[in-house]
C-alpha positions as a Markdown table, in Angstrom:
| # | Residue | x | y | z |
|---|---|---|---|---|
| 1 | Unk | 24.6 | -51.4 | -5.5 |
| 2 | Unk | 27.2 | -51.2 | -2.7 |
| 3 | Unk | 28.5 | -54.6 | -3.8 |
| 4 | Unk | 29.0 | -53.3 | -7.3 |
| 5 | Unk | 30.8 | -50.2 | -6.0 |
| 6 | Unk | 33.1 | -52.2 | -3.8 |
| 7 | Unk | 34.2 | -54.4 | -6.7 |
| 8 | Unk | 34.8 | -51.5 | -9.1 |
| 9 | Unk | 38.2 | -49.8 | -8.9 |
| 10 | Unk | 38.9 | -46.4 | -10.4 |
| 11 | Unk | 41.1 | -46.9 | -13.5 |
| 12 | Unk | 44.5 | -45.2 | -13.2 |
| 13 | Unk | 44.9 | -42.1 | -15.5 |
| 14 | Unk | 47.1 | -42.9 | -18.5 |
| 15 | Unk | 50.2 | -40.8 | -18.6 |
| 16 | Unk | 50.1 | -40.2 | -22.4 |
| 17 | Unk | 46.7 | -38.5 | -22.5 |
| 18 | Unk | 46.7 | -35.2 | -24.3 |
| 19 | Unk | 44.2 | -32.3 | -24.5 |
| 20 | Unk | 40.5 | -33.1 | -24.6 |
| 21 | Unk | 38.7 | -32.4 | -28.0 |
| 22 | Unk | 35.0 | -32.2 | -28.6 |
| 23 | Unk | 33.5 | -33.3 | -31.9 |
| 24 | Unk | 30.1 | -34.4 | -33.3 |
| 25 | Unk | 29.2 | -38.0 | -32.6 |
| 26 | Unk | 29.6 | -40.2 | -35.7 |
| 27 | Unk | 27.8 | -43.5 | -36.5 |
| 28 | Unk | 31.2 | -45.4 | -36.4 |
| 29 | Unk | 31.8 | -44.2 | -32.8 |
| 30 | Unk | 29.7 | -47.1 | -31.3 |
| 31 | Unk | 32.7 | -49.2 | -30.2 |
| 32 | Unk | 34.5 | -46.2 | -28.7 |
| 33 | Unk | 31.4 | -45.1 | -26.7 |
| 34 | Unk | 30.7 | -48.7 | -25.6 |
| 35 | Unk | 34.3 | -48.9 | -24.4 |
| 36 | Unk | 33.9 | -45.8 | -22.3 |
| 37 | Unk | 30.8 | -47.3 | -20.7 |
| 38 | Unk | 32.8 | -50.4 | -19.7 |
| 39 | Unk | 35.2 | -48.1 | -17.8 |
| 40 | Unk | 32.5 | -46.3 | -15.9 |
| 41 | Unk | 31.8 | -46.9 | -12.2 |
| 42 | Unk | 28.4 | -48.3 | -11.2 |
| 43 | Unk | 27.6 | -44.9 | -9.6 |
| 44 | Unk | 28.2 | -43.0 | -12.8 |
| 45 | Unk | 26.0 | -45.4 | -14.8 |
| 46 | Unk | 23.2 | -45.2 | -12.3 |
| 47 | Unk | 23.4 | -41.4 | -12.0 |
| 48 | Unk | 23.1 | -41.1 | -15.7 |
| 49 | Unk | 20.6 | -43.8 | -16.6 |
| 50 | Unk | 18.8 | -44.4 | -13.3 |
| 51 | Unk | 19.4 | -48.1 | -13.7 |
| 52 | Unk | 22.5 | -50.3 | -13.5 |
| 53 | Unk | 22.5 | -51.4 | -17.1 |
| 54 | Unk | 24.3 | -49.2 | -19.6 |
| 55 | Unk | 22.9 | -48.8 | -23.1 |
| 56 | Unk | 23.6 | -51.5 | -25.6 |
| 57 | Unk | 25.3 | -51.1 | -29.0 |
| 58 | Unk | 22.0 | -50.7 | -30.8 |
| 59 | Unk | 21.0 | -47.8 | -28.5 |
| 60 | Unk | 24.3 | -46.1 | -29.0 |
| 61 | Unk | 24.1 | -46.6 | -32.8 |
| 62 | Unk | 20.7 | -45.0 | -32.8 |
| 63 | Unk | 22.1 | -42.0 | -31.1 |
| 64 | Unk | 24.8 | -41.7 | -33.8 |
| 65 | Unk | 22.2 | -41.8 | -36.5 |
| 66 | Unk | 20.0 | -39.0 | -35.2 |
| 67 | Unk | 18.4 | -36.9 | -37.8 |
| 68 | Unk | 19.6 | -33.3 | -37.5 |
| 69 | Unk | 16.0 | -32.1 | -37.2 |
| 70 | Unk | 15.5 | -34.5 | -34.2 |
| 71 | Unk | 18.7 | -33.9 | -32.2 |
| 72 | Unk | 22.4 | -34.1 | -32.0 |
| 73 | Unk | 25.2 | -35.8 | -30.2 |
| 74 | Unk | 28.8 | -34.9 | -29.3 |
| 75 | Unk | 31.7 | -36.8 | -27.8 |
| 76 | Unk | 34.8 | -35.6 | -25.8 |
| 77 | Unk | 37.9 | -37.5 | -26.9 |
| 78 | Unk | 41.5 | -37.9 | -25.8 |
| 79 | Unk | 44.4 | -39.6 | -27.3 |
| 80 | Unk | 46.1 | -42.7 | -26.0 |
| 81 | Unk | 47.7 | -44.9 | -28.6 |
| 82 | Unk | 44.5 | -44.2 | -30.5 |
| 83 | Unk | 41.5 | -41.9 | -29.9 |
| 84 | Unk | 39.3 | -42.8 | -26.9 |
| 85 | Unk | 35.9 | -41.3 | -25.9 |
| 86 | Unk | 35.8 | -39.9 | -22.4 |
| 87 | Unk | 32.5 | -38.0 | -22.6 |
| 88 | Unk | 29.1 | -38.1 | -24.3 |
| 89 | Unk | 26.4 | -35.5 | -24.7 |
| 90 | Unk | 23.2 | -35.4 | -26.7 |
| 91 | Unk | 19.8 | -33.8 | -27.0 |
| 92 | Unk | 16.7 | -35.2 | -28.6 |
| 93 | Unk | 13.8 | -33.0 | -29.6 |
| 94 | Unk | 10.5 | -33.8 | -28.0 |
| 95 | Unk | 8.1 | -34.4 | -30.9 |
| 96 | Unk | 4.8 | -33.7 | -29.0 |
| 97 | Unk | 6.0 | -30.6 | -27.1 |
| 98 | Unk | 4.0 | -27.4 | -27.8 |
| 99 | Unk | 7.2 | -25.4 | -27.9 |
| 100 | Unk | 10.6 | -26.5 | -29.3 |
| 101 | Unk | 12.0 | -28.4 | -26.3 |
| 102 | Unk | 14.7 | -31.1 | -26.3 |
| 103 | Unk | 15.8 | -33.5 | -23.6 |
| 104 | Unk | 19.5 | -33.4 | -22.9 |
| 105 | Unk | 21.9 | -35.8 | -21.3 |
| 106 | Unk | 25.6 | -35.6 | -20.4 |
| 107 | Unk | 28.0 | -38.3 | -19.3 |
| 108 | Unk | 31.7 | -38.0 | -18.4 |
| 109 | Unk | 34.1 | -40.9 | -17.6 |
| 110 | Unk | 34.9 | -41.0 | -13.9 |
| 111 | Unk | 38.6 | -40.1 | -14.1 |
| 112 | Unk | 37.8 | -37.1 | -16.2 |
| 113 | Unk | 35.1 | -35.7 | -14.0 |
| 114 | Unk | 35.7 | -32.4 | -12.3 |
| 115 | Unk | 38.1 | -31.2 | -15.1 |
| 116 | Unk | 35.7 | -29.1 | -17.1 |
| 117 | Unk | 34.8 | -31.8 | -19.7 |
| 118 | Unk | 31.1 | -31.7 | -18.8 |
| 119 | Unk | 31.0 | -27.9 | -19.0 |
| 120 | Unk | 32.5 | -27.9 | -22.5 |
| 121 | Unk | 29.9 | -30.6 | -23.6 |
| 122 | Unk | 27.1 | -28.6 | -22.0 |
| 123 | Unk | 28.1 | -25.4 | -23.8 |
| 124 | Unk | 28.3 | -27.2 | -27.1 |
| 125 | Unk | 24.8 | -28.6 | -26.6 |
| 126 | Unk | 23.4 | -25.2 | -25.8 |
| 127 | Unk | 25.1 | -23.6 | -28.9 |
| 128 | Unk | 23.9 | -26.3 | -31.3 |
| 129 | Unk | 20.4 | -26.5 | -29.9 |
| 130 | Unk | 19.9 | -22.7 | -30.0 |
| 131 | Unk | 21.2 | -22.6 | -33.6 |
| 132 | Unk | 18.6 | -25.2 | -34.5 |
| 133 | Unk | 15.7 | -23.2 | -32.9 |
| 134 | Unk | 15.4 | -25.2 | -29.7 |
| 135 | Unk | 14.0 | -22.8 | -27.1 |
| 136 | Unk | 14.5 | -25.0 | -24.0 |
| 137 | Unk | 16.6 | -28.0 | -22.9 |
| 138 | Unk | 15.0 | -30.4 | -20.4 |
| 139 | Unk | 17.5 | -32.1 | -18.0 |
| 140 | Unk | 16.3 | -35.0 | -15.8 |
| 141 | Unk | 18.6 | -35.8 | -12.9 |
| 142 | Unk | 18.9 | -38.1 | -9.9 |
| 143 | Unk | 19.1 | -36.0 | -6.8 |
| 144 | Unk | 22.6 | -37.4 | -6.0 |
| 145 | Unk | 24.0 | -36.2 | -9.4 |
| 146 | Unk | 25.4 | -33.0 | -7.8 |
| 147 | Unk | 27.9 | -32.3 | -10.6 |
| 148 | Unk | 25.1 | -32.0 | -13.2 |
| 149 | Unk | 23.0 | -29.9 | -10.9 |
| 150 | Unk | 25.9 | -27.5 | -10.4 |
| 151 | Unk | 26.5 | -27.5 | -14.1 |
| 152 | Unk | 23.0 | -26.5 | -14.9 |
| 153 | Unk | 22.6 | -24.0 | -12.1 |
| 154 | Unk | 25.9 | -22.3 | -12.9 |
| 155 | Unk | 25.5 | -22.2 | -16.6 |
| 156 | Unk | 24.5 | -18.6 | -16.8 |
| 157 | Unk | 21.1 | -19.3 | -18.4 |
| 158 | Unk | 17.7 | -18.9 | -16.7 |
| 159 | Unk | 16.0 | -22.1 | -15.7 |
| 160 | Unk | 13.0 | -23.5 | -13.8 |
| 161 | Unk | 13.2 | -26.5 | -11.6 |
| 162 | Unk | 10.9 | -29.0 | -9.9 |
| 163 | Unk | 11.2 | -32.4 | -8.3 |
| 164 | Unk | 8.8 | -35.3 | -8.7 |
| 165 | Unk | 8.9 | -39.0 | -8.4 |
| 166 | Unk | 12.4 | -38.9 | -6.9 |
| 167 | Unk | 13.9 | -37.0 | -9.8 |
| 168 | Unk | 14.9 | -33.4 | -10.5 |
| 169 | Unk | 13.7 | -31.7 | -13.7 |
| 170 | Unk | 15.4 | -28.6 | -15.0 |
| 171 | Unk | 14.1 | -26.6 | -18.0 |
| 172 | Unk | 16.9 | -24.3 | -19.3 |
| 173 | Unk | 15.9 | -21.4 | -21.5 |
| 174 | Unk | 18.3 | -20.9 | -24.3 |
| 175 | Unk | 17.1 | -17.4 | -25.3 |
| 176 | Unk | 17.1 | -15.3 | -22.1 |
| 177 | Unk | 14.0 | -13.1 | -21.8 |
| 178 | Unk | 11.9 | -15.1 | -24.2 |
| 179 | Unk | 9.8 | -16.6 | -21.4 |
| 180 | Unk | 8.5 | -15.0 | -18.2 |
| 181 | Unk | 10.2 | -16.9 | -15.3 |
| 182 | Unk | 9.2 | -16.8 | -11.7 |
| 183 | Unk | 11.4 | -14.8 | -9.3 |
| 184 | Unk | 12.6 | -18.0 | -7.6 |
| 185 | Unk | 13.4 | -19.7 | -10.9 |
| 186 | Unk | 17.0 | -20.4 | -9.9 |
| 187 | Unk | 16.3 | -21.6 | -6.4 |
| 188 | Unk | 17.6 | -25.0 | -5.4 |
| 189 | Unk | 16.9 | -27.7 | -4.5 |
| 190 | Unk | 13.4 | -27.7 | -6.1 |
| 191 | Unk | 10.4 | -28.5 | -4.0 |
| 192 | Unk | 8.7 | -31.8 | -4.6 |
| 193 | Unk | 5.3 | -31.9 | -6.3 |
| 194 | Unk | 2.8 | -34.7 | -6.3 |
| 195 | Unk | 0.9 | -34.3 | -9.5 |
| 196 | Unk | 1.6 | -34.5 | -13.2 |
| 197 | Unk | 3.2 | -37.2 | -15.4 |
| 198 | Unk | 5.8 | -39.3 | -13.8 |
| 199 | Unk | 9.3 | -38.2 | -14.7 |
| 200 | Unk | 10.6 | -41.7 | -14.4 |
| 201 | Unk | 8.2 | -42.9 | -17.1 |
| 202 | Unk | 9.6 | -40.4 | -19.6 |
| 203 | Unk | 13.3 | -40.7 | -18.7 |
| 204 | Unk | 15.1 | -41.9 | -21.9 |
| 205 | Unk | 18.7 | -42.7 | -22.7 |
| 206 | Unk | 18.4 | -41.2 | -26.1 |
C-alpha cells in the first residue's frame, strides 16, 4: 500500500475548470467514470472499495443501467476541453430488507475533495431516495474514511452507527421521527460489536 502511495502523484488542478454540475448517471458515462478512477490515488480507491482494484467497465456499466425501482446513480462533472466526471454517487435498494433500505456509496476525485462536491452528491442521493420511498440509507465505511464519516454525521438527519469486522456501518433515516432512535444515536465513533453478519461480506461496489 505504501509503495503505491509513494508512486502516485496528485494531479495538478487544471486552470480551465468551471463550476461543478451534478446530473444523473447515464449508460454512456462508462468511459468518463473509468477515466476518473484512473486519476484516483490508491488511498481513495481503497477507502471507497476496501480493495486496491477499482471497478471494471462492466461493473460501471451495470451501475449506469440500474432500474429506477432498484436504485439510482449520479455524477459530478466539470468542464475541461470536454466534460469530465469528478464524483460518483449511487444507492442500490436491498431486495431482502424488511424495510425499504438502500446501500449508498460516494466517491470524489482527490483534487476535488474538501470542496463540497461530496456533500452535494450526498444531498442528491437523500432527496432521490426519499422521493422513491426509501426509508433508510446504509453507508459502510473504512474507519480511516474520515471525510465520509463527517459527511454522514453532519448531514442533519438522524442515524445509528455500529462497528464490526473493521468497518463502520451507518443507517441514516430519511424521514425524521419515523423510527425510534436511541438517545446516543449520533455518538461517534461507534462501539465494536462481535456478533451478526460480517459487514465485509456484504460490502458491494454497486
